mmJSON file of the N, C-alpha and C atoms, coordinates in Angstrom:
{"data_MODEL":{"atom_site":{
"group_PDB":["ATOM","ATOM","ATOM","ATOM","ATOM","ATOM","ATOM","ATOM","ATOM","ATOM","ATOM","ATOM","ATOM","ATOM","ATOM","ATOM","ATOM","ATOM","ATOM","ATOM","ATOM","ATOM","ATOM","ATOM","ATOM","ATOM","ATOM","ATOM","ATOM","ATOM","ATOM","ATOM","ATOM","ATOM","ATOM","ATOM","ATOM","ATOM","ATOM","ATOM","ATOM","ATOM","ATOM","ATOM","ATOM","ATOM","ATOM","ATOM","ATOM","ATOM","ATOM","ATOM","ATOM","ATOM","ATOM","ATOM","ATOM","ATOM","ATOM","ATOM","ATOM","ATOM","ATOM","ATOM","ATOM","ATOM","ATOM","ATOM","ATOM","ATOM","ATOM","ATOM","ATOM","ATOM","ATOM","ATOM","ATOM","ATOM","ATOM","ATOM","ATOM","ATOM","ATOM","ATOM","ATOM","ATOM","ATOM","ATOM","ATOM","ATOM","ATOM","ATOM","ATOM","ATOM","ATOM","ATOM","ATOM","ATOM","ATOM","ATOM","ATOM","ATOM","ATOM","ATOM","ATOM","ATOM","ATOM","ATOM","ATOM","ATOM","ATOM","ATOM","ATOM","ATOM","ATOM","ATOM","ATOM","ATOM","ATOM","ATOM","ATOM","ATOM","ATOM","ATOM","ATOM","ATOM","ATOM","ATOM","ATOM","ATOM","ATOM","ATOM","ATOM","ATOM","ATOM","ATOM","ATOM","ATOM","ATOM","ATOM","ATOM","ATOM","ATOM","ATOM","ATOM","ATOM","ATOM","ATOM","ATOM","ATOM","ATOM","ATOM","ATOM","ATOM","ATOM","ATOM","ATOM","ATOM","ATOM","ATOM","ATOM","ATOM","ATOM","ATOM","ATOM","ATOM","ATOM","ATOM","ATOM","ATOM","ATOM","ATOM","ATOM","ATOM","ATOM","ATOM","ATOM","ATOM","ATOM","ATOM","ATOM","ATOM","ATOM","ATOM","ATOM","ATOM","ATOM","ATOM","ATOM","ATOM","ATOM","ATOM","ATOM","ATOM","ATOM","ATOM","ATOM","ATOM","ATOM","ATOM","ATOM","ATOM","ATOM","ATOM","ATOM","ATOM","ATOM","ATOM","ATOM","ATOM","ATOM","ATOM","ATOM","ATOM","ATOM","ATOM","ATOM","ATOM","ATOM","ATOM","ATOM","ATOM","ATOM","ATOM","ATOM","ATOM","ATOM","ATOM","ATOM","ATOM","ATOM","ATOM","ATOM","ATOM","ATOM","ATOM","ATOM"],
"id":[1,2,3,4,5,6,7,8,9,10,11,12,13,14,15,16,17,18,19,20,21,22,23,24,25,26,27,28,29,30,31,32,33,34,35,36,37,38,39,40,41,42,43,44,45,46,47,48,49,50,51,52,53,54,55,56,57,58,59,60,61,62,63,64,65,66,67,68,69,70,71,72,73,74,75,76,77,78,79,80,81,82,83,84,85,86,87,88,89,90,91,92,93,94,95,96,97,98,99,100,101,102,103,104,105,106,107,108,109,110,111,112,113,114,115,116,117,118,119,120,121,122,123,124,125,126,127,128,129,130,131,132,133,134,135,136,137,138,139,140,141,142,143,144,145,146,147,148,149,150,151,152,153,154,155,156,157,158,159,160,161,162,163,164,165,166,167,168,169,170,171,172,173,174,175,176,177,178,179,180,181,182,183,184,185,186,187,188,189,190,191,192,193,194,195,196,197,198,199,200,201,202,203,204,205,206,207,208,209,210,211,212,213,214,215,216,217,218,219,220,221,222,223,224,225,226,227,228,229,230,231,232,233,234,235,236,237],
"type_symbol":["N","C","C","N","C","C","N","C","C","N","C","C","N","C","C","N","C","C","N","C","C","N","C","C","N","C","C","N","C","C","N","C","C","N","C","C","N","C","C","N","C","C","N","C","C","N","C","C","N","C","C","N","C","C","N","C","C","N","C","C","N","C","C","N","C","C","N","C","C","N","C","C","N","C","C","N","C","C","N","C","C","N","C","C","N","C","C","N","C","C","N","C","C","N","C","C","N","C","C","N","C","C","N","C","C","N","C","C","N","C","C","N","C","C","N","C","C","N","C","C","N","C","C","N","C","C","N","C","C","N","C","C","N","C","C","N","C","C","N","C","C","N","C","C","N","C","C","N","C","C","N","C","C","N","C","C","N","C","C","N","C","C","N","C","C","N","C","C","N","C","C","N","C","C","N","C","C","N","C","C","N","C","C","N","C","C","N","C","C","N","C","C","N","C","C","N","C","C","N","C","C","N","C","C","N","C","C","N","C","C","N","C","C","N","C","C","N","C","C","N","C","C","N","C","C","N","C","C","N","C","C","N","C","C","N","C","C"],
"label_atom_id":["N","CA","C","N","CA","C","N","CA","C","N","CA","C","N","CA","C","N","CA","C","N","CA","C","N","CA","C","N","CA","C","N","CA","C","N","CA","C","N","CA","C","N","CA","C","N","CA","C","N","CA","C","N","CA","C","N","CA","C","N","CA","C","N","CA","C","N","CA","C","N","CA","C","N","CA","C","N","CA","C","N","CA","C","N","CA","C","N","CA","C","N","CA","C","N","CA","C","N","CA","C","N","CA","C","N","CA","C","N","CA","C","N","CA","C","N","CA","C","N","CA","C","N","CA","C","N","CA","C","N","CA","C","N","CA","C","N","CA","C","N","CA","C","N","CA","C","N","CA","C","N","CA","C","N","CA","C","N","CA","C","N","CA","C","N","CA","C","N","CA","C","N","CA","C","N","CA","C","N","CA","C","N","CA","C","N","CA","C","N","CA","C","N","CA","C","N","CA","C","N","CA","C","N","CA","C","N","CA","C","N","CA","C","N","CA","C","N","CA","C","N","CA","C","N","CA","C","N","CA","C","N","CA","C","N","CA","C","N","CA","C","N","CA","C","N","CA","C","N","CA","C","N","CA","C","N","CA","C","N","CA","C","N","CA","C","N","CA","C","N","CA","C","N","CA","C"],
"label_alt_id":[null,null,null,null,null,null,null,null,null,null,null,null,null,null,null,null,null,null,null,null,null,null,null,null,null,null,null,null,null,null,null,null,null,null,null,null,null,null,null,null,null,null,null,null,null,null,null,null,null,null,null,null,null,null,null,null,null,null,null,null,null,null,null,null,null,null,null,null,null,null,null,null,null,null,null,null,null,null,null,null,null,null,null,null,null,null,null,null,null,null,null,null,null,null,null,null,null,null,null,null,null,null,null,null,null,null,null,null,null,null,null,null,null,null,null,null,null,null,null,null,null,null,null,null,null,null,null,null,null,null,null,null,null,null,null,null,null,null,null,null,null,null,null,null,null,null,null,null,null,null,null,null,null,null,null,null,null,null,null,null,null,null,null,null,null,null,null,null,null,null,null,null,null,null,null,null,null,null,null,null,null,null,null,null,null,null,null,null,null,null,null,null,null,null,null,null,null,null,null,null,null,null,null,null,null,null,null,null,null,null,null,null,null,null,null,null,null,null,null,null,null,null,null,null,null,null,null,null,null,null,null,null,null,null,null,null,null],
"label_comp_id":["MET","MET","MET","ARG","ARG","ARG","SER","SER","SER","ALA","ALA","ALA","ASN","ASN","ASN","LEU","LEU","LEU","LEU","LEU","LEU","ASN","ASN","ASN","ASP","ASP","ASP","PHE","PHE","PHE","ALA","ALA","ALA","PHE","PHE","PHE","LYS","LYS","LYS","TYR","TYR","TYR","VAL","VAL","VAL","PHE","PHE","PHE","GLY","GLY","GLY","GLU","GLU","GLU","ASP","ASP","ASP","CYS","CYS","CYS","LYS","LYS","LYS","GLU","GLU","GLU","ALA","ALA","ALA","ASN","ASN","ASN","ASP","ASP","ASP","ALA","ALA","ALA","LEU","LEU","LEU","LYS","LYS","LYS","SER","SER","SER","LEU","LEU","LEU","LEU","LEU","LEU","THR","THR","THR","VAL","VAL","VAL","PHE","PHE","PHE","LEU","LEU","LEU","GLU","GLU","GLU","ARG","ARG","ARG","SER","SER","SER","VAL","VAL","VAL","ASN","ASN","ASN","LYS","LYS","LYS","VAL","VAL","VAL","VAL","VAL","VAL","VAL","VAL","VAL","LYS","LYS","LYS","ASN","ASN","ASN","SER","SER","SER","GLU","GLU","GLU","MET","MET","MET","VAL","VAL","VAL","LYS","LYS","LYS","ASP","ASP","ASP","PHE","PHE","PHE","SER","SER","SER","LYS","LYS","LYS","MET","MET","MET","LYS","LYS","LYS","SER","SER","SER","PRO","PRO","PRO","ARG","ARG","ARG","LEU","LEU","LEU","ASP","ASP","ASP","LEU","LEU","LEU","LEU","LEU","LEU","VAL","VAL","VAL","GLU","GLU","GLU","PHE","PHE","PHE","ASP","ASP","ASP","ASP","ASP","ASP","GLN","GLN","GLN","THR","THR","THR","MET","MET","MET","VAL","VAL","VAL","ASP","ASP","ASP","LEU","LEU","LEU","GLU","GLU","GLU","MET","MET","MET","GLN","GLN","GLN","LEU","LEU","LEU"],
"label_asym_id":["A","A","A","A","A","A","A","A","A","A","A","A","A","A","A","A","A","A","A","A","A","A","A","A","A","A","A","A","A","A","A","A","A","A","A","A","A","A","A","A","A","A","A","A","A","A","A","A","A","A","A","A","A","A","A","A","A","A","A","A","A","A","A","A","A","A","A","A","A","A","A","A","A","A","A","A","A","A","A","A","A","A","A","A","A","A","A","A","A","A","A","A","A","A","A","A","A","A","A","A","A","A","A","A","A","A","A","A","A","A","A","A","A","A","A","A","A","A","A","A","A","A","A","A","A","A","A","A","A","A","A","A","A","A","A","A","A","A","A","A","A","A","A","A","A","A","A","A","A","A","A","A","A","A","A","A","A","A","A","A","A","A","A","A","A","A","A","A","A","A","A","A","A","A","A","A","A","A","A","A","A","A","A","A","A","A","A","A","A","A","A","A","A","A","A","A","A","A","A","A","A","A","A","A","A","A","A","A","A","A","A","A","A","A","A","A","A","A","A","A","A","A","A","A","A","A","A","A","A","A","A","A","A","A","A","A","A"],
"label_entity_id":["1","1","1","1","1","1","1","1","1","1","1","1","1","1","1","1","1","1","1","1","1","1","1","1","1","1","1","1","1","1","1","1","1","1","1","1","1","1","1","1","1","1","1","1","1","1","1","1","1","1","1","1","1","1","1","1","1","1","1","1","1","1","1","1","1","1","1","1","1","1","1","1","1","1","1","1","1","1","1","1","1","1","1","1","1","1","1","1","1","1","1","1","1","1","1","1","1","1","1","1","1","1","1","1","1","1","1","1","1","1","1","1","1","1","1","1","1","1","1","1","1","1","1","1","1","1","1","1","1","1","1","1","1","1","1","1","1","1","1","1","1","1","1","1","1","1","1","1","1","1","1","1","1","1","1","1","1","1","1","1","1","1","1","1","1","1","1","1","1","1","1","1","1","1","1","1","1","1","1","1","1","1","1","1","1","1","1","1","1","1","1","1","1","1","1","1","1","1","1","1","1","1","1","1","1","1","1","1","1","1","1","1","1","1","1","1","1","1","1","1","1","1","1","1","1","1","1","1","1","1","1","1","1","1","1","1","1"],
"label_seq_id":[1,1,1,2,2,2,3,3,3,4,4,4,5,5,5,6,6,6,7,7,7,8,8,8,9,9,9,10,10,10,11,11,11,12,12,12,13,13,13,14,14,14,15,15,15,16,16,16,17,17,17,18,18,18,19,19,19,20,20,20,21,21,21,22,22,22,23,23,23,24,24,24,25,25,25,26,26,26,27,27,27,28,28,28,29,29,29,30,30,30,31,31,31,32,32,32,33,33,33,34,34,34,35,35,35,36,36,36,37,37,37,38,38,38,39,39,39,40,40,40,41,41,41,42,42,42,43,43,43,44,44,44,45,45,45,46,46,46,47,47,47,48,48,48,49,49,49,50,50,50,51,51,51,52,52,52,53,53,53,54,54,54,55,55,55,56,56,56,57,57,57,58,58,58,59,59,59,60,60,60,61,61,61,62,62,62,63,63,63,64,64,64,65,65,65,66,66,66,67,67,67,68,68,68,69,69,69,70,70,70,71,71,71,72,72,72,73,73,73,74,74,74,75,75,75,76,76,76,77,77,77,78,78,78,79,79,79],
"pdbx_PDB_ins_code":[null,null,null,null,null,null,null,null,null,null,null,null,null,null,null,null,null,null,null,null,null,null,null,null,null,null,null,null,null,null,null,null,null,null,null,null,null,null,null,null,null,null,null,null,null,null,null,null,null,null,null,null,null,null,null,null,null,null,null,null,null,null,null,null,null,null,null,null,null,null,null,null,null,null,null,null,null,null,null,null,null,null,null,null,null,null,null,null,null,null,null,null,null,null,null,null,null,null,null,null,null,null,null,null,null,null,null,null,null,null,null,null,null,null,null,null,null,null,null,null,null,null,null,null,null,null,null,null,null,null,null,null,null,null,null,null,null,null,null,null,null,null,null,null,null,null,null,null,null,null,null,null,null,null,null,null,null,null,null,null,null,null,null,null,null,null,null,null,null,null,null,null,null,null,null,null,null,null,null,null,null,null,null,null,null,null,null,null,null,null,null,null,null,null,null,null,null,null,null,null,null,null,null,null,null,null,null,null,null,null,null,null,null,null,null,null,null,null,null,null,null,null,null,null,null,null,null,null,null,null,null,null,null,null,null,null,null],
"Cartn_x":[26.748,25.528,25.513,24.457,24.396,23.871,24.417,23.951,22.803,21.982,20.854,21.212,20.947,21.097,20.11,20.491,19.373,18.895,19.594,18.967,17.795,17.523,16.33,15.235,14.111,12.855,12.394,12.373,11.908,12.795,14.116,15.073,15.035,15.097,14.999,13.664,12.674,11.4,11.442,12.045,12.044,12.948,14.109,15.007,14.447,14.038,13.714,12.198,11.402,10.01,9.171,9.675,8.963,8.567,7.471,6.98,7.405,8.742,9.352,10.559,10.93,11.763,13.28,13.604,14.92,14.977,13.968,14.133,13.971,13.138,13.116,14.497,15.012,16.471,17.394,17.464,18.363,18.193,16.829,16.508,16.973,16.764,17.141,18.76,19.452,20.917,21.425,20.673,21.239,20.766,19.726,19.344,20.37,20.551,21.702,22.996,23.346,24.77,24.573,23.561,23.478,23.137,22.258,21.863,22.706,23.597,24.536,23.808,22.677,21.848,21.361,21.205,20.724,19.214,18.829,17.432,16.749,15.756,14.844,13.782,13.064,11.928,11.753,11.424,11.058,9.798,8.877,7.62,7.599,7.47,7.315,5.851,5.57,4.211,3.603,4.484,3.949,4.991,4.697,5.629,5.341,3.943,3.586,4.351,4.409,5.05,4.389,4.88,4.284,4.106,2.876,2.696,2.557,2.144,2.135,3.399,4.149,5.369,5.374,4.196,4.026,4.035,3.776,3.898,5.108,6.19,7.413,8.141,7.699,8.282,7.893,6.637,6.062,6.72,6.939,7.493,6.65,7.191,6.468,6.84,7.955,8.452,8.651,7.72,7.752,8.055,8.995,9.486,9.079,8.637,8.464,9.511,10.458,11.666,11.632,11.891,11.993,13.379,13.933,15.409,15.388,16.461,16.488,16.222,16.282,15.775,14.285,13.587,12.137,11.752,12.74,12.508,11.901,10.953,10.266,10.607,10.949,10.988,10.256,9.632,9.012,10.177,10.615,11.543,11.044,11.455,11.109,12.327,12.371,13.429,13.177,14.413,14.58,15.847,15.927,17.192,17.645],
"Cartn_y":[5.193,4.346,3.86,4.038,3.574,2.172,1.418,0.167,0.105,-1.004,-1.143,-1.79,-1.462,-2.047,-3.237,-4.407,-5.471,-5.735,-4.87,-4.947,-3.993,-3.182,-2.205,-3.218,-3.143,-3.975,-3.848,-2.668,-2.531,-3.199,-3.033,-3.526,-4.96,-5.626,-7.092,-7.638,-6.98,-7.487,-7.399,-6.253,-6.079,-7.277,-7.464,-8.566,-10.031,-10.225,-11.685,-12.135,-11.002,-11.263,-11.477,-11.178,-11.411,-12.732,-12.928,-14.328,-14.776,-15.233,-15.831,-16.767,-17.586,-18.586,-18.042,-16.928,-16.362,-15.795,-15.168,-14.441,-15.667,-16.673,-17.786,-18.613,-18.761,-19.457,-18.565,-17.205,-16.38,-16.575,-16.437,-16.433,-17.857,-18.806,-20.189,-20.211,-19.779,-19.719,-18.704,-17.687,-16.659,-17.402,-18.064,-18.794,-19.985,-20.608,-21.684,-21.382,-20.094,-19.673,-19.166,-18.535,-17.798,-18.842,-19.891,-20.834,-22.037,-22.276,-23.267,-24.634,-24.643,-25.73,-25.784,-26.786,-26.766,-26.559,-25.633,-25.282,-25.964,-26.784,-27.409,-26.544,-25.717,-24.875,-23.76,-22.568,-21.413,-20.991,-20.576,-19.922,-18.55,-17.575,-16.276,-16.057,-15.936,-15.722,-14.481,-13.5,-12.156,-11.129,-10.956,-10.047,-8.63,-8.336,-7.138,-5.835,-4.819,-3.597,-2.747,-2.203,-1.38,-0.038,0.354,1.881,2.792,2.277,3.208,3.025,4.156,4.119,3.97,4.217,4.204,2.683,1.708,0.382,-0.481,0.374,-0.29,-1.074,-1.119,-1.839,-3.303,-3.452,-4.78,-5.514,-7.043,-7.893,-8.14,-8.042,-8.078,-9.296,-9.761,-10.738,-12.103,-12.881,-14.192,-15.351,-16.171,-17.218,-18.458,-19.395,-20.868,-21.531,-22.029,-22.657,-24.162,-25.005,-26.359,-26.905,-27.438,-27.889,-29.221,-29.84,-31.12,-32.175,-32.027,-33.294,-33.092,-32.282,-32.014,-31.343,-30.859,-29.931,-28.531,-27.928,-26.679,-25.597,-24.498,-23.396,-22.24,-21.256,-19.986,-18.895,-18.141,-17.144,-15.794,-14.661,-13.283,-12.613,-11.737,-10.721,-9.577,-9.278,-8.256,-7.635,-6.298,-5.663,-5.761],
"Cartn_z":[-48.084,-47.889,-46.423,-45.747,-44.217,-44.149,-43.157,-43.184,-42.0,-42.22,-41.151,-40.119,-38.867,-37.725,-37.352,-37.444,-37.423,-35.97,-34.953,-33.718,-33.573,-34.669,-34.638,-35.134,-34.37,-34.68,-36.071,-36.714,-37.981,-39.061,-38.891,-39.84,-39.759,-38.547,-38.293,-39.003,-38.762,-39.473,-40.922,-41.446,-42.906,-43.501,-42.914,-43.303,-43.288,-42.077,-41.783,-41.563,-41.548,-41.317,-42.614,-43.724,-45.023,-45.197,-45.728,-46.022,-47.364,-47.327,-48.495,-48.153,-49.097,-48.819,-48.41,-49.261,-48.938,-47.502,-47.136,-45.603,-44.633,-44.915,-43.985,-43.804,-45.117,-44.915,-44.219,-44.465,-43.867,-42.234,-41.706,-40.479,-39.851,-40.545,-39.967,-39.886,-40.882,-40.825,-39.526,-39.313,-38.419,-36.948,-36.664,-35.6,-35.372,-36.316,-36.18,-35.739,-36.139,-35.585,-34.134,-33.854,-32.546,-31.383,-31.801,-30.901,-30.906,-31.911,-31.98,-32.023,-32.661,-32.872,-34.259,-34.902,-36.335,-36.232,-37.005,-37.044,-38.381,-38.082,-38.989,-39.823,-38.751,-39.364,-38.445,-39.049,-38.329,-38.99,-37.873,-38.409,-37.637,-38.34,-37.777,-37.455,-36.1,-35.588,-35.568,-35.493,-35.318,-35.853,-37.21,-37.849,-38.172,-37.928,-38.312,-37.758,-38.506,-38.154,-37.064,-36.107,-35.043,-35.638,-35.673,-36.236,-35.115,-33.97,-32.702,-31.909,-31.852,-31.198,-29.65,-29.199,-27.735,-27.283,-28.272,-27.916,-28.331,-28.645,-29.023,-28.146,-26.951,-25.895,-25.732,-26.273,-26.32,-27.379,-27.124,-28.001,-29.328,-30.492,-31.733,-32.63,-32.565,-33.524,-32.773,-32.664,-31.897,-33.102,-32.885,-33.792,-33.066,-33.774,-33.374,-34.18,-33.323,-33.906,-33.573,-34.639,-34.509,-34.838,-33.877,-34.158,-34.785,-35.249,-36.008,-35.149,-33.806,-33.021,-32.576,-33.374,-33.146,-31.908,-31.178,-29.953,-30.511,-29.932,-30.378,-29.276,-29.588,-28.643,-29.274,-28.456,-28.854,-28.378,-29.453,-29.278,-29.57,-28.956,-29.341,-29.317,-30.305,-30.513,-29.595,-28.789,-27.874,-27.987,-27.722,-27.55,-26.09],
"occupancy":[1.0,1.0,1.0,1.0,1.0,1.0,1.0,1.0,1.0,1.0,1.0,1.0,1.0,1.0,1.0,1.0,1.0,1.0,1.0,1.0,1.0,1.0,1.0,1.0,1.0,1.0,1.0,1.0,1.0,1.0,1.0,1.0,1.0,1.0,1.0,1.0,1.0,1.0,1.0,1.0,1.0,1.0,1.0,1.0,1.0,1.0,1.0,1.0,1.0,1.0,1.0,1.0,1.0,1.0,1.0,1.0,1.0,1.0,1.0,1.0,1.0,1.0,1.0,1.0,1.0,1.0,1.0,1.0,1.0,1.0,1.0,1.0,1.0,1.0,1.0,1.0,1.0,1.0,1.0,1.0,1.0,1.0,1.0,1.0,1.0,1.0,1.0,1.0,1.0,1.0,1.0,1.0,1.0,1.0,1.0,1.0,1.0,1.0,1.0,1.0,1.0,1.0,1.0,1.0,1.0,1.0,1.0,1.0,1.0,1.0,1.0,1.0,1.0,1.0,1.0,1.0,1.0,1.0,1.0,1.0,1.0,1.0,1.0,1.0,1.0,1.0,1.0,1.0,1.0,1.0,1.0,1.0,1.0,1.0,1.0,1.0,1.0,1.0,1.0,1.0,1.0,1.0,1.0,1.0,1.0,1.0,1.0,1.0,1.0,1.0,1.0,1.0,1.0,1.0,1.0,1.0,1.0,1.0,1.0,1.0,1.0,1.0,1.0,1.0,1.0,1.0,1.0,1.0,1.0,1.0,1.0,1.0,1.0,1.0,1.0,1.0,1.0,1.0,1.0,1.0,1.0,1.0,1.0,1.0,1.0,1.0,1.0,1.0,1.0,1.0,1.0,1.0,1.0,1.0,1.0,1.0,1.0,1.0,1.0,1.0,1.0,1.0,1.0,1.0,1.0,1.0,1.0,1.0,1.0,1.0,1.0,1.0,1.0,1.0,1.0,1.0,1.0,1.0,1.0,1.0,1.0,1.0,1.0,1.0,1.0,1.0,1.0,1.0,1.0,1.0,1.0,1.0,1.0,1.0,1.0,1.0,1.0],
"B_iso_or_equiv":[0.0,0.0,0.0,0.0,0.0,0.0,0.0,0.0,0.0,0.0,0.0,0.0,0.0,0.0,0.0,0.0,0.0,0.0,0.0,0.0,0.0,0.0,0.0,0.0,0.0,0.0,0.0,0.0,0.0,0.0,0.0,0.0,0.0,0.0,0.0,0.0,0.0,0.0,0.0,0.0,0.0,0.0,0.0,0.0,0.0,0.0,0.0,0.0,0.0,0.0,0.0,0.0,0.0,0.0,0.0,0.0,0.0,0.0,0.0,0.0,0.0,0.0,0.0,0.0,0.0,0.0,0.0,0.0,0.0,0.0,0.0,0.0,0.0,0.0,0.0,0.0,0.0,0.0,0.0,0.0,0.0,0.0,0.0,0.0,0.0,0.0,0.0,0.0,0.0,0.0,0.0,0.0,0.0,0.0,0.0,0.0,0.0,0.0,0.0,0.0,0.0,0.0,0.0,0.0,0.0,0.0,0.0,0.0,0.0,0.0,0.0,0.0,0.0,0.0,0.0,0.0,0.0,0.0,0.0,0.0,0.0,0.0,0.0,0.0,0.0,0.0,0.0,0.0,0.0,0.0,0.0,0.0,0.0,0.0,0.0,0.0,0.0,0.0,0.0,0.0,0.0,0.0,0.0,0.0,0.0,0.0,0.0,0.0,0.0,0.0,0.0,0.0,0.0,0.0,0.0,0.0,0.0,0.0,0.0,0.0,0.0,0.0,0.0,0.0,0.0,0.0,0.0,0.0,0.0,0.0,0.0,0.0,0.0,0.0,0.0,0.0,0.0,0.0,0.0,0.0,0.0,0.0,0.0,0.0,0.0,0.0,0.0,0.0,0.0,0.0,0.0,0.0,0.0,0.0,0.0,0.0,0.0,0.0,0.0,0.0,0.0,0.0,0.0,0.0,0.0,0.0,0.0,0.0,0.0,0.0,0.0,0.0,0.0,0.0,0.0,0.0,0.0,0.0,0.0,0.0,0.0,0.0,0.0,0.0,0.0,0.0,0.0,0.0,0.0,0.0,0.0,0.0,0.0,0.0,0.0,0.0,0.0],
"pdbx_formal_charge":[null,null,null,null,null,null,null,null,null,null,null,null,null,null,null,null,null,null,null,null,null,null,null,null,null,null,null,null,null,null,null,null,null,null,null,null,null,null,null,null,null,null,null,null,null,null,null,null,null,null,null,null,null,null,null,null,null,null,null,null,null,null,null,null,null,null,null,null,null,null,null,null,null,null,null,null,null,null,null,null,null,null,null,null,null,null,null,null,null,null,null,null,null,null,null,null,null,null,null,null,null,null,null,null,null,null,null,null,null,null,null,null,null,null,null,null,null,null,null,null,null,null,null,null,null,null,null,null,null,null,null,null,null,null,null,null,null,null,null,null,null,null,null,null,null,null,null,null,null,null,null,null,null,null,null,null,null,null,null,null,null,null,null,null,null,null,null,null,null,null,null,null,null,null,null,null,null,null,null,null,null,null,null,null,null,null,null,null,null,null,null,null,null,null,null,null,null,null,null,null,null,null,null,null,null,null,null,null,null,null,null,null,null,null,null,null,null,null,null,null,null,null,null,null,null,null,null,null,null,null,null,null,null,null,null,null,null],
"auth_seq_id":[1,1,1,2,2,2,3,3,3,4,4,4,5,5,5,6,6,6,7,7,7,8,8,8,9,9,9,10,10,10,11,11,11,12,12,12,13,13,13,14,14,14,15,15,15,16,16,16,17,17,17,18,18,18,19,19,19,20,20,20,21,21,21,22,22,22,23,23,23,24,24,24,25,25,25,26,26,26,27,27,27,28,28,28,29,29,29,30,30,30,31,31,31,32,32,32,33,33,33,34,34,34,35,35,35,36,36,36,37,37,37,38,38,38,39,39,39,40,40,40,41,41,41,42,42,42,43,43,43,44,44,44,45,45,45,46,46,46,47,47,47,48,48,48,49,49,49,50,50,50,51,51,51,52,52,52,53,53,53,54,54,54,55,55,55,56,56,56,57,57,57,58,58,58,59,59,59,60,60,60,61,61,61,62,62,62,63,63,63,64,64,64,65,65,65,66,66,66,67,67,67,68,68,68,69,69,69,70,70,70,71,71,71,72,72,72,73,73,73,74,74,74,75,75,75,76,76,76,77,77,77,78,78,78,79,79,79],
"auth_comp_id":["MET","MET","MET","ARG","ARG","ARG","SER","SER","SER","ALA","ALA","ALA","ASN","ASN","ASN","LEU","LEU","LEU","LEU","LEU","LEU","ASN","ASN","ASN","ASP","ASP","ASP","PHE","PHE","PHE","ALA","ALA","ALA","PHE","PHE","PHE","LYS","LYS","LYS","TYR","TYR","TYR","VAL","VAL","VAL","PHE","PHE","PHE","GLY","GLY","GLY","GLU","GLU","GLU","ASP","ASP","ASP","CYS","CYS","CYS","LYS","LYS","LYS","GLU","GLU","GLU","ALA","ALA","ALA","ASN","ASN","ASN","ASP","ASP","ASP","ALA","ALA","ALA","LEU","LEU","LEU","LYS","LYS","LYS","SER","SER","SER","LEU","LEU","LEU","LEU","LEU","LEU","THR","THR","THR","VAL","VAL","VAL","PHE","PHE","PHE","LEU","LEU","LEU","GLU","GLU","GLU","ARG","ARG","ARG","SER","SER","SER","VAL","VAL","VAL","ASN","ASN","ASN","LYS","LYS","LYS","VAL","VAL","VAL","VAL","VAL","VAL","VAL","VAL","VAL","LYS","LYS","LYS","ASN","ASN","ASN","SER","SER","SER","GLU","GLU","GLU","MET","MET","MET","VAL","VAL","VAL","LYS","LYS","LYS","ASP","ASP","ASP","PHE","PHE","PHE","SER","SER","SER","LYS","LYS","LYS","MET","MET","MET","LYS","LYS","LYS","SER","SER","SER","PRO","PRO","PRO","ARG","ARG","ARG","LEU","LEU","LEU","ASP","ASP","ASP","LEU","LEU","LEU","LEU","LEU","LEU","VAL","VAL","VAL","GLU","GLU","GLU","PHE","PHE","PHE","ASP","ASP","ASP","ASP","ASP","ASP","GLN","GLN","GLN","THR","THR","THR","MET","MET","MET","VAL","VAL","VAL","ASP","ASP","ASP","LEU","LEU","LEU","GLU","GLU","GLU","MET","MET","MET","GLN","GLN","GLN","LEU","LEU","LEU"],
"auth_asym_id":["A","A","A","A","A","A","A","A","A","A","A","A","A","A","A","A","A","A","A","A","A","A","A","A","A","A","A","A","A","A","A","A","A","A","A","A","A","A","A","A","A","A","A","A","A","A","A","A","A","A","A","A","A","A","A","A","A","A","A","A","A","A","A","A","A","A","A","A","A","A","A","A","A","A","A","A","A","A","A","A","A","A","A","A","A","A","A","A","A","A","A","A","A","A","A","A","A","A","A","A","A","A","A","A","A","A","A","A","A","A","A","A","A","A","A","A","A","A","A","A","A","A","A","A","A","A","A","A","A","A","A","A","A","A","A","A","A","A","A","A","A","A","A","A","A","A","A","A","A","A","A","A","A","A","A","A","A","A","A","A","A","A","A","A","A","A","A","A","A","A","A","A","A","A","A","A","A","A","A","A","A","A","A","A","A","A","A","A","A","A","A","A","A","A","A","A","A","A","A","A","A","A","A","A","A","A","A","A","A","A","A","A","A","A","A","A","A","A","A","A","A","A","A","A","A","A","A","A","A","A","A","A","A","A","A","A","A"],
"auth_atom_id":["N","CA","C","N","CA","C","N","CA","C","N","CA","C","N","CA","C","N","CA","C","N","CA","C","N","CA","C","N","CA","C","N","CA","C","N","CA","C","N","CA","C","N","CA","C","N","CA","C","N","CA","C","N","CA","C","N","CA","C","N","CA","C","N","CA","C","N","CA","C","N","CA","C","N","CA","C","N","CA","C","N","CA","C","N","CA","C","N","CA","C","N","CA","C","N","CA","C","N","CA","C","N","CA","C","N","CA","C","N","CA","C","N","CA","C","N","CA","C","N","CA","C","N","CA","C","N","CA","C","N","CA","C","N","CA","C","N","CA","C","N","CA","C","N","CA","C","N","CA","C","N","CA","C","N","CA","C","N","CA","C","N","CA","C","N","CA","C","N","CA","C","N","CA","C","N","CA","C","N","CA","C","N","CA","C","N","CA","C","N","CA","C","N","CA","C","N","CA","C","N","CA","C","N","CA","C","N","CA","C","N","CA","C","N","CA","C","N","CA","C","N","CA","C","N","CA","C","N","CA","C","N","CA","C","N","CA","C","N","CA","C","N","CA","C","N","CA","C","N","CA","C","N","CA","C","N","CA","C","N","CA","C","N","CA","C","N","CA","C","N","CA","C","N","CA","C"],
"pdbx_PDB_model_num":[1,1,1,1,1,1,1,1,1,1,1,1,1,1,1,1,1,1,1,1,1,1,1,1,1,1,1,1,1,1,1,1,1,1,1,1,1,1,1,1,1,1,1,1,1,1,1,1,1,1,1,1,1,1,1,1,1,1,1,1,1,1,1,1,1,1,1,1,1,1,1,1,1,1,1,1,1,1,1,1,1,1,1,1,1,1,1,1,1,1,1,1,1,1,1,1,1,1,1,1,1,1,1,1,1,1,1,1,1,1,1,1,1,1,1,1,1,1,1,1,1,1,1,1,1,1,1,1,1,1,1,1,1,1,1,1,1,1,1,1,1,1,1,1,1,1,1,1,1,1,1,1,1,1,1,1,1,1,1,1,1,1,1,1,1,1,1,1,1,1,1,1,1,1,1,1,1,1,1,1,1,1,1,1,1,1,1,1,1,1,1,1,1,1,1,1,1,1,1,1,1,1,1,1,1,1,1,1,1,1,1,1,1,1,1,1,1,1,1,1,1,1,1,1,1,1,1,1,1,1,1,1,1,1,1,1,1]
}}}
């Protein structure tokens, strides 16, 4: 069995971009670890899958992240 590389845009969106509590909780946990700040809320602003491979270089997963101190940042996934 092969494992998915979460640095791949499609795999990342499949795991973390789904509109459900489990995916959102997993994304908050991942961001908390990498950013070393407690994440209060994450909103996936742009989670659609890219069907045109010629547009793969443009950012597609924007995250609106709110930390516990109410600071808000806009993040995007890039390799």
